[in-house]
N, CA, C and O atoms as CSV, one atom per row, in Angstrom:
chain,resi,resn,atom,element,x,y,z
A,1,MET,N,N,24.080,9.233,-16.584
A,1,MET,CA,C,23.881,10.467,-16.926
A,1,MET,C,C,22.550,10.451,-17.422
A,1,MET,O,O,22.353,9.528,-18.212
A,2,THR,N,N,21.343,11.366,-17.147
A,2,THR,CA,C,19.883,11.343,-17.185
A,2,THR,C,C,19.391,12.060,-18.171
A,2,THR,O,O,19.606,13.246,-18.418
A,3,GLN,N,N,18.820,11.413,-18.649
A,3,GLN,CA,C,18.160,11.938,-20.210
A,3,GLN,C,C,16.444,12.065,-20.009
A,3,GLN,O,O,15.681,11.132,-19.760
A,4,VAL,N,N,16.150,13.262,-20.165
A,4,VAL,CA,C,14.899,13.877,-20.106
A,4,VAL,C,C,14.303,13.365,-21.357
A,4,VAL,O,O,14.792,13.428,-22.485
A,5,LEU,N,N,13.044,12.791,-20.953
A,5,LEU,CA,C,12.088,12.146,-21.888
A,5,LEU,C,C,11.400,13.105,-22.828
A,5,LEU,O,O,11.510,14.292,-22.520
A,6,GLY,N,N,10.858,12.879,-23.686
A,6,GLY,CA,C,9.845,14.024,-24.771
A,6,GLY,C,C,8.517,13.255,-23.910
A,6,GLY,O,O,8.554,12.485,-22.950
A,7,GLN,N,N,7.360,13.808,-24.681
A,7,GLN,CA,C,6.119,13.474,-24.190
A,7,GLN,C,C,5.806,11.872,-24.893
A,7,GLN,O,O,5.253,11.013,-24.206
A,8,HIS,N,N,6.271,11.568,-26.471
A,8,HIS,CA,C,6.242,10.501,-26.773
A,8,HIS,C,C,6.852,9.319,-26.372
A,8,HIS,O,O,6.365,8.189,-26.412
A,9,SER,N,N,8.137,9.713,-25.919
A,9,SER,CA,C,8.792,8.720,-25.160
A,9,SER,C,C,8.506,8.363,-23.937
A,9,SER,O,O,8.869,7.244,-23.577
A,10,ARG,N,N,7.894,9.099,-23.147
A,10,ARG,CA,C,6.993,8.986,-22.200
A,10,ARG,C,C,6.111,8.100,-22.165
A,10,ARG,O,O,6.156,7.058,-21.511
A,11,TRP,N,N,5.350,8.425,-22.794
A,11,TRP,CA,C,3.739,7.684,-23.073
A,11,TRP,C,C,4.378,6.282,-23.601
A,11,TRP,O,O,3.890,5.394,-22.901
A,12,VAL,N,N,5.106,5.836,-24.376
A,12,VAL,CA,C,5.963,4.467,-24.835
A,12,VAL,C,C,6.550,4.085,-23.495
A,12,VAL,O,O,6.310,2.928,-23.149
A,13,LYS,N,N,6.973,4.519,-23.013
A,13,LYS,CA,C,7.708,3.581,-21.518
A,13,LYS,C,C,6.399,3.845,-20.514
A,13,LYS,O,O,6.429,3.250,-19.437
A,14,GLY,N,N,5.425,4.572,-20.759
A,14,GLY,CA,C,4.073,4.165,-19.640
A,14,GLY,C,C,4.114,4.980,-18.736
A,14,GLY,O,O,3.398,4.725,-17.768
A,15,ALA,N,N,4.891,6.165,-18.699
A,15,ALA,CA,C,5.216,7.461,-17.663
A,15,ALA,C,C,4.009,8.236,-17.763
A,15,ALA,O,O,3.673,8.905,-16.785
A,16,GLY,N,N,3.271,8.241,-18.865
A,16,GLY,CA,C,2.494,9.137,-19.008
A,16,GLY,C,C,3.238,10.786,-19.230
A,16,GLY,O,O,4.437,11.057,-19.298
A,17,LEU,N,N,1.770,11.928,-19.325
A,17,LEU,CA,C,2.647,13.195,-19.559
A,17,LEU,C,C,3.191,13.837,-17.970
A,17,LEU,O,O,2.822,13.597,-16.821
A,18,MET,N,N,4.120,14.649,-18.484
A,18,MET,CA,C,4.317,15.440,-17.138
A,18,MET,C,C,3.154,16.584,-16.789
A,18,MET,O,O,2.363,17.218,-17.487
A,19,PRO,N,N,3.446,16.533,-15.355
A,19,PRO,CA,C,1.915,17.632,-15.088
A,19,PRO,C,C,2.531,18.984,-15.397
A,19,PRO,O,O,3.739,19.168,-15.251
A,20,ARG,N,N,1.637,20.009,-15.859
A,20,ARG,CA,C,1.625,21.101,-16.342
A,20,ARG,C,C,1.806,22.284,-15.180
A,20,ARG,O,O,1.058,22.331,-14.204
A,21,LEU,N,N,2.609,22.989,-15.346
A,21,LEU,CA,C,3.196,23.831,-14.072
A,21,LEU,C,C,1.857,24.596,-14.019
A,21,LEU,O,O,1.189,24.746,-15.041
A,22,LYS,N,N,1.485,25.061,-12.864
A,22,LYS,CA,C,0.447,26.293,-12.367
A,22,LYS,C,C,0.881,27.295,-12.946
A,22,LYS,O,O,-0.156,27.884,-13.254
A,23,ALA,N,N,2.064,28.141,-13.455
A,23,ALA,CA,C,1.805,29.148,-14.128
A,23,ALA,C,C,1.687,29.394,-15.352
A,23,ALA,O,O,1.454,30.392,-16.033
A,24,ASP,N,N,1.961,27.896,-15.596
A,24,ASP,CA,C,1.882,27.661,-17.282
A,24,ASP,C,C,-0.133,27.750,-17.642
A,24,ASP,O,O,-0.444,27.996,-18.808
A,25,GLY,N,N,-1.222,27.553,-16.664
A,25,GLY,CA,C,-2.320,27.397,-16.670
A,25,GLY,C,C,-2.671,26.132,-16.447
A,25,GLY,O,O,-3.701,25.632,-16.900
A,26,GLY,N,N,-1.846,25.545,-15.745
A,26,GLY,CA,C,-2.255,23.911,-15.775
A,26,GLY,C,C,-2.869,23.799,-14.069
A,26,GLY,O,O,-2.978,24.807,-13.371
A,27,GLN,N,N,-3.201,22.518,-13.616
A,27,GLN,CA,C,-3.407,22.342,-12.412
A,27,GLN,C,C,-2.386,22.163,-11.075
A,27,GLN,O,O,-2.686,22.096,-9.883
A,28,GLY,N,N,-0.862,22.105,-11.835
A,28,GLY,CA,C,-0.078,22.023,-11.290
A,28,GLY,C,C,0.390,20.672,-10.823
A,28,GLY,O,O,-0.367,19.702,-10.790
A,29,ALA,N,N,1.665,20.629,-10.458
A,29,ALA,CA,C,2.040,19.208,-9.968
A,29,ALA,C,C,1.349,18.527,-8.842
A,29,ALA,O,O,0.740,19.290,-8.093
A,30,VAL,N,N,1.307,17.263,-8.558
A,30,VAL,CA,C,0.728,16.992,-7.466
A,30,VAL,C,C,1.621,16.900,-6.355
A,30,VAL,O,O,2.800,16.549,-6.392
A,31,SER,N,N,0.794,17.326,-5.137
A,31,SER,CA,C,1.917,17.649,-3.879
A,31,SER,C,C,1.966,16.267,-3.403
A,31,SER,O,O,1.298,15.264,-3.652
A,32,THR,N,N,3.030,16.538,-2.590
A,32,THR,CA,C,3.689,15.008,-2.022
A,32,THR,C,C,2.706,15.187,-0.363
A,32,THR,O,O,2.944,14.465,0.605
A,33,GLY,N,N,2.015,15.889,-0.364
A,33,GLY,CA,C,1.415,15.987,1.638
A,33,GLY,C,C,0.739,15.285,1.453
A,33,GLY,O,O,0.388,15.112,2.620
A,34,GLY,N,N,-0.042,14.397,0.720
A,34,GLY,CA,C,-0.763,13.133,0.818
A,34,GLY,C,C,-0.502,12.144,1.534
A,34,GLY,O,O,-1.250,11.371,2.134
A,35,VAL,N,N,1.038,12.215,1.415
A,35,VAL,CA,C,1.585,11.090,1.917
A,35,VAL,C,C,1.539,10.740,3.577
A,35,VAL,O,O,1.518,9.665,4.178
A,36,SER,N,N,1.532,12.103,4.020
A,36,SER,CA,C,1.569,12.547,5.479
A,36,SER,C,C,0.136,11.842,6.092
A,36,SER,O,O,-0.003,11.186,7.125
A,37,THR,N,N,-0.823,12.205,5.118
A,37,THR,CA,C,-1.970,12.085,5.504
A,37,THR,C,C,-2.143,10.582,5.627
A,37,THR,O,O,-2.448,10.081,6.709
A,38,ILE,N,N,-1.969,9.927,4.638
A,38,ILE,CA,C,-1.865,8.483,4.984
A,38,ILE,C,C,-1.023,7.449,6.040
A,38,ILE,O,O,-1.156,6.253,6.298
A,39,GLN,N,N,-0.174,8.408,6.479
A,39,GLN,CA,C,0.796,7.934,7.379
A,39,GLN,C,C,-0.206,8.274,8.370
A,39,GLN,O,O,-0.467,7.224,8.957
A,40,CYS,N,N,-0.744,9.016,8.739
A,40,CYS,CA,C,-1.590,9.610,9.674
A,40,CYS,C,C,-2.506,8.424,10.400
A,40,CYS,O,O,-2.505,7.864,11.496
A,41,GLN,N,N,-3.439,8.341,8.941
A,41,GLN,CA,C,-4.285,7.481,8.891
A,41,GLN,C,C,-3.912,5.949,9.304
A,41,GLN,O,O,-4.581,5.241,10.058
A,42,ARG,N,N,-2.909,5.653,8.760
A,42,ARG,CA,C,-1.810,4.170,9.137
A,42,ARG,C,C,-1.734,4.280,10.481
A,42,ARG,O,O,-2.229,3.442,11.235
A,43,ALA,N,N,-1.238,5.109,10.794
A,43,ALA,CA,C,-1.216,5.163,12.295
A,43,ALA,C,C,-2.072,5.102,13.331
A,43,ALA,O,O,-1.933,4.362,14.305
A,44,GLU,N,N,-2.959,5.864,13.149
A,44,GLU,CA,C,-4.341,6.035,13.698
A,44,GLU,C,C,-5.078,4.456,13.836
A,44,GLU,O,O,-5.513,3.998,14.892
A,45,THR,N,N,-5.099,3.788,12.560
A,45,THR,CA,C,-5.592,2.304,12.744
A,45,THR,C,C,-4.810,1.384,12.944
A,45,THR,O,O,-5.141,0.213,12.755
A,46,ILE,N,N,-3.450,1.792,13.427
A,46,ILE,CA,C,-2.563,0.919,14.121
A,46,ILE,C,C,-2.637,0.786,15.718
A,46,ILE,O,O,-2.645,-0.234,16.408
A,47,ALA,N,N,-2.677,1.828,16.003
A,47,ALA,CA,C,-3.226,2.580,17.365
A,47,ALA,C,C,-4.539,1.725,17.766
A,47,ALA,O,O,-4.649,0.876,18.650
A,48,THR,N,N,-5.358,2.135,16.984
A,48,THR,CA,C,-6.888,1.152,17.294
A,48,THR,C,C,-6.768,-0.321,17.455
A,48,THR,O,O,-7.172,-0.914,18.455
A,49,LEU,N,N,-6.228,-0.864,16.487
A,49,LEU,CA,C,-5.888,-2.031,16.385
A,49,LEU,C,C,-5.351,-2.597,17.715
A,49,LEU,O,O,-5.862,-3.480,18.403
A,50,GLN,N,N,-4.059,-1.812,17.965
A,50,GLN,CA,C,-3.335,-2.267,19.190
A,50,GLN,C,C,-4.026,-1.933,20.766
A,50,GLN,O,O,-3.703,-2.523,21.797
A,51,ARG,N,N,-4.985,-0.908,20.666
A,51,ARG,CA,C,-5.989,-0.892,21.800
A,51,ARG,C,C,-6.693,-2.002,22.045
A,51,ARG,O,O,-6.729,-2.546,23.148
A,52,GLN,N,N,-7.497,-2.536,20.679
A,52,GLN,CA,C,-8.351,-3.628,20.468
A,52,GLN,C,C,-7.556,-4.812,21.186
A,52,GLN,O,O,-7.876,-5.298,22.271
A,53,LEU,N,N,-6.444,-5.205,20.385
A,53,LEU,CA,C,-5.859,-6.221,20.980
A,53,LEU,C,C,-5.599,-6.404,22.390
A,53,LEU,O,O,-5.646,-7.539,22.862
A,54,ASP,N,N,-5.238,-5.056,23.357
A,54,ASP,CA,C,-4.834,-5.027,24.479
A,54,ASP,C,C,-6.237,-4.993,25.353
A,54,ASP,O,O,-6.115,-5.024,26.578
A,55,GLU,N,N,-7.188,-4.948,24.944
A,55,GLU,CA,C,-8.569,-5.198,25.433
A,55,GLU,C,C,-9.029,-6.804,25.340
A,55,GLU,O,O,-9.631,-7.557,26.105
A,56,GLN,N,N,-8.524,-6.920,24.207
A,56,GLN,CA,C,-8.910,-8.520,24.444
A,56,GLN,C,C,-8.039,-9.562,24.975
A,56,GLN,O,O,-8.443,-10.712,25.145
A,57,ASP,N,N,-6.486,-9.068,25.323
A,57,ASP,CA,C,-5.902,-9.474,26.202
A,57,ASP,C,C,-6.045,-9.398,27.513
A,57,ASP,O,O,-5.613,-10.273,28.263
A,58,ALA,N,N,-6.765,-8.179,27.981
A,58,ALA,CA,C,-7.076,-7.958,29.551
A,58,ALA,C,C,-8.403,-8.830,29.934
A,58,ALA,O,O,-8.773,-9.110,31.075
A,59,GLU,N,N,-9.070,-9.217,28.619
A,59,GLU,CA,C,-10.396,-10.123,28.747
A,59,GLU,C,C,-9.944,-11.560,28.947
A,59,GLU,O,O,-10.333,-12.357,29.801
A,60,HIS,N,N,-9.129,-11.713,28.075
A,60,HIS,CA,C,-8.590,-13.620,28.272
A,60,HIS,C,C,-7.769,-13.259,29.651
A,60,HIS,O,O,-8.208,-14.028,30.506
A,61,LYS,N,N,-7.141,-12.730,30.008
A,61,LYS,CA,C,-6.411,-12.613,31.211
A,61,LYS,C,C,-7.221,-13.275,32.164
A,61,LYS,O,O,-7.178,-14.422,32.610
A,62,LEU,N,N,-8.104,-12.138,32.425
A,62,LEU,CA,C,-9.035,-12.258,33.152
A,62,LEU,C,C,-10.239,-13.424,33.087
A,62,LEU,O,O,-10.860,-13.755,34.097
A,63,GLN,N,N,-10.422,-13.850,32.107
A,63,GLN,CA,C,-11.031,-15.580,31.889
A,63,GLN,C,C,-10.007,-16.294,32.401
A,63,GLN,O,O,-10.278,-17.066,33.321
A,64,LEU,N,N,-9.091,-16.231,32.087
A,64,LEU,CA,C,-7.735,-17.459,32.594
A,64,LEU,C,C,-7.810,-17.090,34.277
A,64,LEU,O,O,-7.864,-18.135,34.925
A,65,VAL,N,N,-7.822,-16.169,34.920
A,65,VAL,CA,C,-8.001,-16.283,36.314
A,65,VAL,C,C,-9.054,-17.097,36.769
A,65,VAL,O,O,-9.021,-17.999,37.606
A,66,LYS,N,N,-10.251,-16.537,35.923
A,66,LYS,CA,C,-11.614,-17.290,36.683
A,66,LYS,C,C,-11.521,-18.991,36.492
A,66,LYS,O,O,-11.953,-19.847,37.263
A,67,THR,N,N,-10.907,-19.148,35.375
A,67,THR,CA,C,-11.108,-20.445,35.090
A,67,THR,C,C,-9.871,-21.515,36.058
A,67,THR,O,O,-9.899,-22.729,36.258
A,68,GLN,N,N,-8.832,-20.437,36.517
A,68,GLN,CA,C,-8.077,-21.117,37.176
A,68,GLN,C,C,-8.413,-21.420,38.802
A,68,GLN,O,O,-7.998,-22.266,39.593
A,69,ARG,N,N,-9.193,-20.513,38.883
A,69,ARG,CA,C,-10.180,-20.438,40.340
A,69,ARG,C,C,-11.015,-21.086,40.231
A,69,ARG,O,O,-11.270,-21.404,41.392
A,70,GLN,N,N,-11.864,-21.677,39.455
A,70,GLN,CA,C,-12.767,-22.465,39.049
A,70,GLN,C,C,-12.036,-24.082,39.277
A,70,GLN,O,O,-12.387,-24.898,40.129
A,71,LEU,N,N,-11.049,-24.236,38.362
A,71,LEU,CA,C,-10.210,-25.129,38.511
A,71,LEU,C,C,-9.738,-25.895,40.083
A,71,LEU,O,O,-9.734,-27.069,40.453
A,72,VAL,N,N,-9.321,-24.455,40.830
A,72,VAL,CA,C,-8.780,-24.782,42.369
A,72,VAL,C,C,-9.892,-25.126,42.914
A,72,VAL,O,O,-9.951,-26.283,43.330
A,73,ASP,N,N,-10.958,-24.340,43.056
A,73,ASP,CA,C,-12.460,-24.766,43.690
A,73,ASP,C,C,-12.662,-26.481,43.514
A,73,ASP,O,O,-12.490,-27.219,44.483
A,74,THR,N,N,-13.007,-26.956,42.300
A,74,THR,CA,C,-13.395,-27.919,41.659
A,74,THR,C,C,-12.239,-29.402,42.794
A,74,THR,O,O,-12.563,-30.304,43.566
A,75,GLN,N,N,-10.869,-28.869,42.244
A,75,GLN,CA,C,-10.123,-29.927,42.819
A,75,GLN,C,C,-10.454,-29.898,44.650
A,75,GLN,O,O,-10.449,-30.992,45.215
A,76,ARG,N,N,-10.720,-28.657,45.474
A,76,ARG,CA,C,-10.604,-28.789,46.528
A,76,ARG,C,C,-11.629,-29.579,47.204
A,76,ARG,O,O,-11.421,-30.299,48.181
A,77,GLN,N,N,-13.212,-29.323,46.380
A,77,GLN,CA,C,-14.170,-30.093,46.008
A,77,GLN,C,C,-14.069,-31.833,46.137
A,77,GLN,O,O,-14.460,-32.713,46.903
A,78,THR,N,N,-13.532,-31.746,45.272
A,78,THR,CA,C,-13.171,-33.139,45.009
A,78,THR,C,C,-11.970,-33.984,46.092
A,78,THR,O,O,-11.658,-35.152,45.862
A,79,GLN,N,N,-11.546,-33.419,46.941
A,79,GLN,CA,C,-10.554,-33.539,47.951
A,79,GLN,C,C,-11.408,-33.897,49.229
A,79,GLN,O,O,-11.193,-34.830,50.002
A,80,GLU,N,N,-12.307,-33.068,49.286
A,80,GLU,CA,C,-13.495,-33.377,50.601
A,80,GLU,C,C,-14.079,-34.673,50.668
A,80,GLU,O,O,-14.898,-34.937,51.548
């Protein structure tokens, strides 16, 4: 069974006051639209970080190929 808490018991339990309704002259309840904004920002951050990782991975692969070529060239020179 769910019990509705009064202002005093909400305060004692740390829940704070209930938001006043817009029709009663208050600001209205906090909208949950902010959640989607935060999710979009996180998705953008993740996409940016993934792009950066992909770029670094490509750079590392290129450096690895260059190093392997240098190693092969060095081995050929020592065999001559």
